C-alpha positions as MATLAB code, in Angstrom:
seq = 'XXXXXXXXXXXXXXXXXXXXXXXXXXXXXXXXXXXXXXXXXXXXXXXXXXXXXXXXXXXXXXXXXXXXXXXXXXXXXXXXXXXXXXXXXXXXXXXXXXXXXXXXXXXXXXXXXXXXXXXXXXXXXXXXXXXXXXXXXXXXXXXXXXXXXXXXXXXXXXXXXXXXXXXXXXXXXXXXXXXXXXXXXXXXXXXXXXXXXXXXXXXXXXXXXXXXXXXXXXXXXXXXXXXXXXXXXXXXXXXXXXXXXXXXXXXXXXXXXXXXXXXXXXXXXXXXXXXXXXXXXXXXXXXXXXXXXXXXXXXXXXXXXXXXXXXXXXXXXXXXXXXXXXXXXXXXXXXXXXXXXXXXXXXXXXXXXXXXXXXXXXXXXXXXXXXXXXXXXXXXXXXXXXXXXXXXXXXXXXXXXXXXXXXXXXXXXXXX';
ca = [
     -34.274  -28.825  -39.456;
     -37.691  -27.835  -38.173;
     -38.226  -24.536  -36.378;
     -39.288  -26.452  -33.258;
     -36.008  -28.422  -33.128;
     -33.955  -25.282  -33.771;
     -35.793  -23.493  -30.964;
     -35.144  -26.441  -28.623;
     -31.412  -26.386  -29.420;
     -31.263  -22.662  -28.718;
     -32.936  -23.198  -25.344;
     -30.551  -26.047  -24.476;
     -27.578  -23.859  -25.453;
     -28.833  -20.998  -23.311;
     -29.385  -23.391  -20.420;
     -25.798  -24.720  -20.712;
     -24.383  -21.189  -20.857;
     -26.530  -20.144  -17.891;
     -25.409  -23.183  -15.884;
     -21.728  -22.506  -16.635;
     -22.123  -18.844  -15.675;
     -23.957  -19.758  -12.454;
     -21.250  -22.263  -11.490;
     -18.503  -19.739  -12.279;
     -20.246  -16.982  -10.297;
     -20.948  -19.296   -7.356;
     -17.331  -20.490   -7.279;
     -16.002  -16.946   -7.091;
     -18.599  -15.929   -4.527;
     -17.544  -18.824   -2.267;
     -13.873  -18.119   -2.944;
     -14.311  -14.519   -1.741;
     -16.058  -15.782    1.408;
     -13.066  -17.973    2.307;
      -9.742  -16.215    2.984;
      -6.543  -17.606    1.490;
      -4.794  -16.831    4.748;
      -5.604  -15.544    8.207;
      -3.610  -14.557   11.259;
      -4.233  -15.602   14.847;
      -2.680  -14.542   18.128;
      -0.328  -17.129   19.607;
      -1.994  -19.282   22.220;
      -5.410  -18.989   20.485;
      -7.153  -21.048   17.838;
      -8.338  -20.099   14.382;
     -11.951  -19.000   14.797;
     -13.268  -19.338   11.267;
     -16.768  -20.547   11.964;
     -18.125  -23.505   10.018;
     -21.634  -23.319    8.560;
     -23.883  -25.436    6.382;
     -21.977  -24.383    3.245;
     -18.358  -24.440    4.427;
     -16.760  -26.434    7.224;
     -13.214  -25.902    8.480;
     -10.889  -28.525    9.946;
      -7.180  -28.588   10.763;
      -5.378  -30.783    8.245;
      -4.571  -34.129    9.870;
      -0.923  -34.136    8.859;
      -0.446  -30.796   10.627;
      -2.227  -31.590   13.906;
       1.028  -32.312   15.747;
       2.594  -29.089   14.499;
      -0.239  -26.861   15.701;
       0.442  -27.180   19.437;
       4.135  -26.554   18.900;
       3.642  -23.461   16.761;
       0.824  -21.801   18.690;
       2.708  -22.103   21.956;
       6.094  -21.087   20.613;
       7.439  -17.901   22.183;
       7.816  -14.937   19.847;
      11.315  -14.986   18.428;
      10.642  -12.682   15.473;
       9.028   -9.273   15.159;
       5.637  -10.600   14.122;
       5.359  -14.212   12.956;
       5.804  -17.153   15.312;
       4.594  -20.027   13.153;
       2.056  -21.219   10.632;
      -0.162  -24.149    9.753;
      -3.083  -24.910    7.440;
      -6.760  -25.658    7.805;
      -8.902  -27.017    5.026;
     -12.216  -25.622    3.847;
     -14.722  -28.255    2.674;
     -18.020  -27.561    0.952;
     -20.841  -29.199    2.896;
     -18.124  -30.960    4.900;
     -17.492  -33.292    1.947;
     -15.859  -31.553   -1.024;
     -12.393  -30.070   -0.465;
     -12.449  -26.461   -1.735;
      -9.090  -25.023   -0.692;
      -6.576  -24.738    2.130;
      -6.398  -21.676    4.364;
      -2.957  -20.730    5.669;
      -2.957  -19.731    9.332;
      -0.159  -17.375   10.407;
       0.469  -17.384   14.143;
       1.589  -13.943   15.333;
       2.665  -12.723   18.730;
       0.249  -10.908   20.987;
       0.898   -7.182   20.872;
      -0.771   -3.843   21.344;
      -0.393   -0.798   19.110;
      -0.613    2.894   19.862;
      -3.094    4.284   17.292;
      -2.000    7.433   15.496;
      -4.307    9.678   13.503;
      -1.918   12.640   13.390;
      -0.794   14.051   10.057;
       2.907   13.728    9.313;
       5.278   15.166    6.742;
       7.100   12.606    4.605;
      10.437   13.071    2.861;
      11.562   10.042    0.862;
      14.995    9.751   -0.706;
      15.101    7.451   -3.723;
      17.887    5.026   -4.637;
      19.316    6.942   -7.561;
      17.052    9.028   -9.823;
      13.927    7.611  -11.419;
      13.441    7.826  -15.199;
      10.011    9.177  -16.151;
      10.511    9.001  -19.908;
      12.538   10.214  -22.880;
      12.050   13.058  -25.355;
      13.734   14.627  -28.402;
      16.199   17.459  -27.789;
      17.604   20.111  -30.101;
      21.358   20.127  -30.747;
      23.549   23.143  -31.401;
      23.561   22.105  -35.061;
      19.796   22.664  -35.269;
      19.042   18.958  -35.599;
      16.681   16.945  -33.363;
      18.078   13.976  -31.436;
      16.707   11.393  -29.006;
      19.851    9.675  -27.649;
      18.069    7.619  -24.962;
      15.227    6.284  -27.116;
      14.839    2.473  -26.807;
      17.834    2.404  -24.444;
      16.294    3.302  -21.094;
      12.753    2.668  -19.850;
      10.323    4.484  -17.572;
      10.735    3.304  -13.952;
      14.467    2.564  -14.464;
      16.663    4.114  -11.779;
      19.971    5.726  -12.752;
      22.337    4.727   -9.935;
      25.705    5.543  -11.509;
      27.352    7.388  -14.395;
      30.782    6.266  -15.586;
      31.216    4.466  -12.281;
      30.303    7.468  -10.119;
      27.297    7.046   -7.817;
      24.251    9.138   -8.740;
      21.948   10.166   -5.893;
      20.190   13.305   -7.171;
      18.970   15.045  -10.303;
      21.427   17.925   -9.876;
      24.343   15.506   -9.545;
      23.275   13.698  -12.743;
      23.219   17.009  -14.664;
      26.659   17.921  -13.297;
      28.198   14.602  -14.344;
      26.694   14.719  -17.845;
      28.245   18.154  -18.420;
      31.500   17.052  -16.815;
      32.059   14.294  -19.388;
      30.849   16.455  -22.267;
      30.517   14.768  -25.642;
      32.143   11.521  -24.509;
      30.024    8.383  -24.534;
      28.834    7.717  -21.006;
      27.937    4.470  -19.241;
      24.742    4.632  -17.190;
      24.313    2.110  -14.388;
      20.615    1.256  -14.144;
      18.452   -0.536  -11.628;
      15.651   -2.145  -13.654;
      13.140   -4.035  -11.522;
      15.866   -5.022   -9.068;
      18.404   -6.040  -11.733;
      21.563   -3.983  -12.312;
      22.589   -3.312  -15.915;
      24.784   -0.888  -17.810;
      24.076    0.921  -21.060;
      25.998    3.335  -23.276;
      24.557    6.719  -24.347;
      26.052    9.574  -26.370;
      25.061   13.006  -24.950;
      23.872   15.779  -27.265;
      25.507   19.214  -27.144;
      22.622   21.691  -26.776;
      24.585   24.864  -25.938;
      28.105   25.984  -25.154;
      29.361   23.668  -22.355;
      25.882   22.122  -21.995;
      24.989   18.516  -22.787;
      21.757   16.530  -22.393;
      20.608   12.909  -22.578;
      16.957   13.512  -23.482;
      15.790   11.814  -20.271;
      13.155   13.108  -17.843;
      13.992   12.140  -14.274;
      12.727   12.630  -10.716;
      14.528   12.109   -7.410;
      13.324   12.774   -3.866;
       9.630   13.137   -3.045;
       7.686   14.666   -0.194;
       4.089   14.921    0.975;
       1.626   14.657    3.848;
      -0.034   11.484    5.163;
      -1.426   10.040    8.381;
       0.313    7.965   11.035;
      -1.474    4.630   11.593;
       0.291    3.131   14.604;
       3.378    2.923   16.778;
       4.418   -0.408   18.275;
       5.456   -0.713   21.902;
       9.004   -1.165   20.540;
       8.863    2.279   18.889;
       8.319    1.237   15.267;
       5.702    3.044   13.180;
       3.480    2.305   10.197;
       1.680    4.928    8.107;
      -0.356    5.505    4.921;
      -1.538    1.907    4.370;
      -0.235    2.073    0.787;
       3.145    2.728   -0.747;
       4.422    6.018   -2.161;
       4.384    5.809   -5.953;
       5.536    8.105   -8.732;
       2.759   10.487   -9.752;
       3.486   10.053  -13.484;
       4.253    6.347  -13.893;
       2.390    4.922  -10.878;
       5.418    2.783  -10.018;
       6.367    2.257   -6.381;
       9.336    4.462   -5.535;
      12.511    2.574   -4.696;
      13.618    4.340   -1.522;
      17.009    4.479    0.116;
      15.881    6.179    3.305;
      13.576    8.928    4.422;
      12.509   11.181    7.253;
       9.246   11.784    9.090;
       8.414   15.367   10.132;
       5.644   17.067   12.048;
       3.152   18.608    9.600;
       1.172   21.812   10.016;
      -2.332   21.461    8.518;
      -3.773   24.891    7.789;
      -6.636   24.151    5.403;
      -8.859   21.579    3.722;
      -9.903   21.319    0.081;
     -13.212   19.446    0.076;
     -13.557   16.437   -2.169;
     -16.163   16.260   -4.903;
     -17.166   13.713   -7.534;
     -14.276   13.278   -9.968;
     -11.938   15.553   -8.010;
     -10.559   14.220   -4.695;
      -9.844   16.962   -2.191;
      -6.878   17.171    0.126;
      -5.439   18.384    3.393;
      -3.482   21.584    2.861;
      -0.410   21.933    5.013;
       3.258   22.674    5.234;
       6.370   20.889    6.478;
       9.351   22.566    8.081;
      12.393   20.509    7.150;
      14.295   21.380   10.307;
      16.222   18.950   12.472;
      14.178   19.733   15.572;
      10.994   18.928   13.628;
      12.069   15.331   12.841;
       9.861   12.680   14.488;
      11.015    9.479   12.800;
      13.215    7.710   10.271;
      11.651    5.913    7.287;
      13.328    2.579    6.566;
      10.869    0.976    4.133;
       8.372    2.025    1.466;
       6.328   -0.879    0.146;
       2.883   -1.523   -1.271;
       1.319   -1.596    2.208;
       2.675    1.614    3.666;
       5.777    3.360    4.919;
       7.525    1.998    7.989;
      10.365    2.978   10.252;
      11.574    3.980   13.689;
       9.632    6.587   15.636;
      11.207    9.373   17.657;
      10.092    9.523   21.308;
       8.304   12.806   20.536;
       6.067   11.050   18.004;
       4.669    8.675   20.621;
       4.041   11.643   22.934;
       1.972   13.267   20.184;
      -0.442   10.330   20.063;
      -3.619   10.911   22.059;
      -4.792    7.334   22.580;
      -3.229    4.549   24.684;
      -2.100    1.251   23.181;
      -4.934   -1.050   22.134;
      -5.324   -4.619   20.925;
      -5.395   -5.402   17.208;
      -8.475   -6.823   15.507;
      -7.741   -9.547   12.958;
      -9.601   -9.589    9.663;
     -11.865  -12.497   10.623;
     -13.073  -10.297   13.501;
     -13.959   -7.398   11.198;
     -17.646   -7.152   10.318;
     -19.775   -4.903    8.166;
     -21.285   -2.207   10.347;
     -20.354    0.842   12.445;
     -16.723    1.749   13.135;
     -14.590    4.866   13.713;
     -11.552    6.497   12.194;
      -9.032    8.720   13.956;
      -7.853   11.872   12.231;
      -6.434   15.259   13.254;
      -7.931   17.820   10.911;
      -7.130   20.602   13.361;
      -4.823   20.414   16.370;
      -6.315   17.351   18.099;
      -6.994   13.811   16.948;
     -10.758   13.253   16.822;
     -12.989   10.208   16.374;
     -15.314   10.180   13.361;
     -18.097    7.697   12.629;
     -17.887    5.479    9.546;
     -19.663    2.413    8.204;
     -17.775   -0.668    7.026;
     -19.819   -1.467    3.917;
     -18.166   -4.775    2.980;
     -15.190   -6.939    3.881;
     -13.058   -8.895    1.397;
     -11.840  -11.782    3.524;
     -10.003  -13.338    0.559;
      -8.199   -9.974    0.369;
      -6.799  -10.342   -3.157;
      -5.950   -6.623   -3.296;
      -4.317   -6.280    0.074;
      -4.591   -2.511    0.386;
      -8.336   -2.794   -0.340;
      -9.574   -5.278    2.261;
     -12.586   -3.179    3.273;
     -14.999   -0.774    1.636;
     -15.804    2.039    4.050;
     -18.140    5.030    4.013;
     -17.883    8.232    6.026;
     -21.137    8.815    7.943;
     -20.049   11.387   10.525;
     -21.875   14.702    9.807;
     -19.012   16.761   11.247;
     -16.376   15.128    9.034;
     -18.624   15.307    5.958;
     -19.151   19.017    6.547;
     -15.391   19.573    6.728;
     -14.151   17.320    3.915;
     -17.130   15.796    2.047;
     -15.566   12.423    2.813;
     -12.057   11.019    2.344;
      -9.422   13.438    1.038;
      -5.753   13.132    0.190;
      -3.652   13.227    3.330;
      -6.090   11.032    5.277;
      -4.456    7.821    4.010;
      -3.292    5.895    7.052;
      -6.070    7.096    9.379;
      -6.596    4.268   11.906;
      -9.885    2.338   11.753;
     -11.289    1.241   15.136;
     -14.055   -1.321   15.642;
     -15.209   -2.851   18.931;
     -12.339   -1.186   20.773;
      -9.667   -2.730   18.554;
      -7.386   -1.298   15.864;
      -8.455   -3.183   12.728;
      -6.922   -1.245    9.844;
      -6.314    2.044    8.064;
      -7.900    4.182    5.357;
      -6.063    3.800    2.031;
      -8.017    5.101   -0.969;
     -11.007    7.235   -1.890;
     -13.581    6.449   -4.576;
     -12.964    9.232   -7.081;
     -16.645    9.554   -8.005;
     -17.938    8.988   -4.448;
     -15.672   10.897   -2.030;
     -17.612    9.650    1.012;
     -16.520    6.083    0.171;
     -13.132    4.439    0.002;
     -10.995    1.441    0.878;
      -9.196    0.291    3.990;
      -6.353   -2.142    4.645;
      -6.368   -4.722    7.458;
      -3.938   -3.922   10.261;
      -2.538   -7.468   10.149;
      -1.562   -6.848    6.516;
       0.418   -3.768    7.462;
       2.103   -5.634   10.319;
       3.010   -8.628    8.164;
       4.343   -6.539    5.281;
       6.354   -3.935    7.147;
       9.631   -5.527    6.080;
       8.804   -6.779    2.581;
       7.773   -5.352   -0.741;
];
């Protein structure tokens, strides 16, 4: 084969690879421009605007359903119906369907105040296993390959387990007898047998590291006119395993913020505060911890603590790159701080990361250097509407972070 022919084949191969890459990149770029689902307020129409590249039309087979569903009175907390519209490239090539969720018209009271969170888990969570030394001087690992990290111990020999101290008591109570652990593994109940190891006189261990209740400080996002709250914009996860904590119930308390540790590249800062776990300091009951926040019923005193009146929600198709504000109470009062919405992921594949935001307010930057731990849940306001909440900080760029759409929090406040 001549050098000229070989060179031509290489060029053709590079051209094919380049074409495939361009098509792949273009497909994903268009896919990110088109949401998989949107929400609209009942009585309105989906306002995804067609352009030369993508045109939207209601699917013909669903035309008769649309009028029924958009005019239906709200009979549930949020959703009132749904239908689909189709997205066509250049008005000719069907690209994908967009699901339209029709939700009731409602206003939310924006929060911005820091709250203390106490979450009680369902059983005790297993962090891992480790060898333990017996009274005979030998090393044992009785739980190895029997239990797994993120399992929850919910019972021991038929007795309900609700705390770490109770688990230790029951293990010592049964001594060197084989014990049956009832486990919750990813929502499935199972039982397993383990033989405790005697480590001292009247002391027995299973070689399992566990954690039960958790507590911390976050920011209230909203209260509905029915007295339900949403906060954080992301779920509460175990600090070691990263798994979402399976909660039984929890309590919301007033938090006292007394200091700020500024964030810096590679080391996120945090709000420094304390929580008084007293009955008269309770401001709400937590009923759900899922990947989009914590949710529950607000005490009347919580609504009184909110500075701003109820405002309309802004749906994700209304959110645009550009100026916006967040609400946060770094001292005694909730204040507005300027931010920039850098980009919006309308496809919203990672639902707690629908927006990239950047702190631009000089006052906030001087106090925190950007987004710090404890600010998760801070309401995001654009064009006079509540559009979302702060969720994460970029570890290497503390002035930047992510936000979740408010419609995502509203739609997920009763599911995992």
